[in-house]
N, C-alpha and C positions, 0 to 999 in steps of 0.2 A: 230331272225333268226340266225343260225351258219351254216358256210359252212366252211368245212374241207377237204383239199386235202393234204394229207400228203407227206412227203419226208421220205427217208428211215431211217435216223437216228431219226425223231421224231416217227415214228410209232413202232422202234425197242425200243426206249427210255420208250415210255409211255405205250405200249401195250404188247409186246411180254414178256410172263411169263417165269420165270425161274424154278419155281416150280407149286404147284396147280394154277389153275385159280383163284379162290377165296378160302375164308375159306369154307370147305367142310361140308356140311349137309349130315348126313347120309341118303340114298335113298334105295328104294326097286323098282323092277321093276317086273311088270305083264303084262298080255295081256287082252284085252277086244274086244268084238265085238260091232260094232256100225251100227245100220242100218240107210242106205242112200237111199231115194228112194225104200225102199222094198229090197235093196241090202245090204247083210252082207259085211262090210269092217272089215279088221283086223287093230287094233292099238296096241301099245306098251305103256305102261304107266309107267312112272317113276315118282315117288311121294316122298317127305320127311318121313323118317321113324321115327315117333315121338310117344311118349306116350300119348299126349293130342290130342285126335282126333277132339277136338272142335277147335283146330287151322285151319285157312283157309290160302290159298296161292293163290297168282296168277296164272293163267293157260296159258301156251304156247302150241300152236297147231303148229306143224312142219309137213311140207310137202316137198315130193321129187321133185326132177326135172323131165325131160324129159328122160323116160326110167329108172328111179332109183326106190329103193324100200326103205322102212323104215329102214331095215337092215343096210344100209349105213349111216343112220344118227345117229346110236347108240351111238358112243362115244361122239357127240356134244349133244345129247339129255340128256346123264348122266351129262356131265360137266354142263348144264344149270340147271338141276334138282338140283346140288348140291349147287346152289345158293338161293334155297328155292323157286323153282316152280315146280307145278304139270305139268308135259311135257306129251302131247298126240301127238305120232307119227304115222301117218296113212299110209297104203297102199291104193292108189286109188282102186276103184272098177276095177276088172279085172288085178290088178298088185299085185306082190308078194303073200302076203297069204290071200287076199281078194277073195271073190267071183266075179263071173261075171255076167254081165246082159245077159239074153237070147234074141237072136235076130232071125226073121224068115228070112229064106233064100229060094232061089227057088230050086226045085228038078231039075231032069233031063228032065221033062215035062215043064219047064218054068213056074210052079205054085209055090207059097209059100206053101210048104208041109213039110217044114223042119225047125229044129232050130238048132242054134249053140251058143257058148259061145263067147261074145265079150271081147277078151282078149289083153291086151297090145297094146291098141290104145290111142292116145292122144285126148281127148275130153275136152277141157279146162272149159266148162260149167258145165260138169258133174263132173270134178273134183273140182270146185268151190263149187258144191252141196255138195260133199264129205266134204269139209272143214267146210261149214255151218253145217253139220249133227255132226262134231267133237266137233264144238263150242257148239251145242245144248247138247251133252253128257257130255262135260266138266263142262258147267254151271250148270248142275243139279247134279254134284259130291258134297258130304257133305263135302270134304275137299278142295273145291275151292271157292274163292270169286268171284260170277259171274259178279262184276262191274268190274274186273281187268283181262281181257282177251287180250293175244297178240298173233301175228302170225308170224311165222319165215318161210321163203321160201327161195329157192335157185335155181337159173338158171331160168328155165321156171316157177317154182313155187314161184319166186321172184315177177312176174307180178301178180300171183295169190292172193299174200297177199294184193296187191293194189286193186284188183278187188273185194274181199270179203270185205275188211276193209270199201270200199266206201259203201257197202250195209248193213252192220251189225254194228249196233251203240255200241254194246257191246265191240267191238274190240277198245282198247284205246292205243295200241302200236303195231308197226310192224318192223320187221326186213327183209330187202330184199336183199340178197346176191347174188353178181355176177348175177343180176337178168335181165331177158328179159322182155319186156312188149309186150307180144305177138310179132307182126311184127313190132312194133313200128310205126313211122311216114310213113312207106312203105305200110301200110294196105290198104289204098283206091286204090292203084296201082293194086291190085289183088282180090278186094272184087268181081267183075264181075266174073272172073274165079272160084272163090272158091264157089259164089251161084250157078253157072251153075253146078258143082258137087252136090250141095245140090240139086238141082232139078233132077239131073239125080237119086240121090238116092231116092228122094222122089216118083219117078216114077217107082222104082224097076229095073232101068238100070244097076246100079252100086252096088256093095256090099260094106259093110264096109272092112276096111283094115284087112289083115289077120294078126294073132297074130305075135308081134314083127318085122313088115316090117320095112324096111329102106328106108325112101322115102325121107329124108333130110339129106344128108352126111351119117354119120355113126351112127345118132343116132336111138336107137331101140324104135319104135312104129311109127305106121302110123297114119297121122292126119286126124280128121274129119273136113275136111275145111271149111265147111259152118258154122259150130260152131266157128272157128277161126274168121271168119268175123264179129262175135257179141262179140268178146273179145277184149276190147280195153283199157287197163288199162292206157294209156297216158290220155286218156279223162276222166276216173274215178277219177284221181287226184283232180280234181275239187271238189269232195265230201268228200275229207278227211278234214274235218272241224276240228275235235278234237281227231285227231290220231297222236301220236309222231312217226315220220318215220326215220328209220336209213337204209342208204343205203352203203353197202360195196361193192367195185368194184375192180377188178384185174386191174392195170394199163397196163398190156400188154394184155389185153382181144382180144381174136382172133376171138370169134365167132360173134360179132356185136360191134357196135359202142357204148360205154357208153353214148355219146353225145346224142344218138339218143333213150336211153332207161332209166338207171337209173338216169342219170344227167337231162334229159329232164324232167321226173316226179318231180324230188328233185326241179327243178327251178320252177316248178307251185305251189309249197306247200307254204302256208304262216303261218303254225303253227310251233310247235316244230320239228325239223328236223336236220339231220347231215348227211355227206357225207364223207365216209372214203375210200379213195384211198390206197390200199397196193400196195408198189412198187414191181418191179421185178418179178411179178408171171403172169402166163395166167391163163385162164377160170378154169381148173381142179386141179390148183396147190392148190386152197383154200380148198380142202378137205383132206389135210394131212400136216404133218410137222408145222413149225413155222407159216405158213399162216392160217392154220385152227386154232390154238391156238390164234393168234391176232384177227381173225374175231369172234372167239366164245367169248373171252373175251369182246370185243368190245359189242356184243349182250346183253351178262349178265349184263354189267352196263349199258346200255340202257334199259332193262326190270327192272332194279333195279331203276332206276331213274325215269321211267314213270309209273311203276304199283306198286310200294311199297310206304309207307310212312315211315318206318322203317326197319332196317335188320333183326327183329325178326320175320318177316312173317306176321305183321298185315298190313292190306293193307287199302286204301281209300276207303269208302262207297260210 
C-alpha cells in the first residue's frame, strides 16, 4: 500500500512539468456516436496517429462532473492521449452534444398526454450506464486492448469511477480527481427524504427537474434524488479488488470534506492505490494552470504504470 499526502515543495519538484507532460505521441481527434440504453450520446475520441493499425493501446474513458461537458476536458484528454492511450470523452445523455431521453409529462387536463426532453439533470445511475456503454464501445474498437481499460472522473464523476469500476471487471485502473463520492457518509441521513421524492415521482405527483435547474448551490442541473439514494461509492469501494486507484484532491477543498470522500474510499482499499493532495488549491483550481498539469501528469503516470507493460504501446493481455 502507498499513501502519499504531498507538501508544496514535493509536488512541485516531482510533478509540475516545465515542458510537455510526457514524450508526445501524435494524436488525432474525431467524434463518435455511442448508443446508451437506446439514446445517442456524443463522444470525442483522441487516439494515437500511427501507421501500424495493428497496434493496440489501453483505453481511458473520461467523464465530466456535475454540470460539465466533454468540451471542458479537451486539453486534459489530448494530454493523456499523447501518452499513448485511446481516450473516449463522453457527454452524458441530455448534456452537451448528446441526445436526451424522452419522458411523459402531464397536460393541462392532468393526464399523461405530452412528452418532453429530459435535459441537464443529474441522474447518477443513468450517467453510470453511459460510462458502461462507453466501455463497451471502447472495448470493441480495433485499436484498443480490451483487457486494459481505465476510467478518469472529476468532481461528481470521481465517485462514478468508483461505482462503475466496482461493477465492471474490465476496468483495471481509475483516477478520481477532486472526487465527490455521492453524499458520502451523510447519505443515510437523507435517504428517507429522497425516496419520498421518488414515490411522488412514481405517482406522477412531481415532474423531473427542468433543464439546468440549480438545486444545490450554483451547480447547474437538478438531481434525481431517488437515484442518489442508491448511489453509494463509499460502499462500492469494497468491490475494487483488482483495480489500481489514484485519488487526486485539492488541499483547500471547499465543497466537501476530503476525509469523508476520497480519503474515506482510499482508506478502505487494500490493492494498488495512491493519494495525491495538491497544496494551495481549491476545487475548481484543478482545471487550469499548474494544478491541472500536476494532476494530469500524475494521471498519465498512473495509467502508464497500471495499464501498460512497455512504453511502446503493447499492453498486458
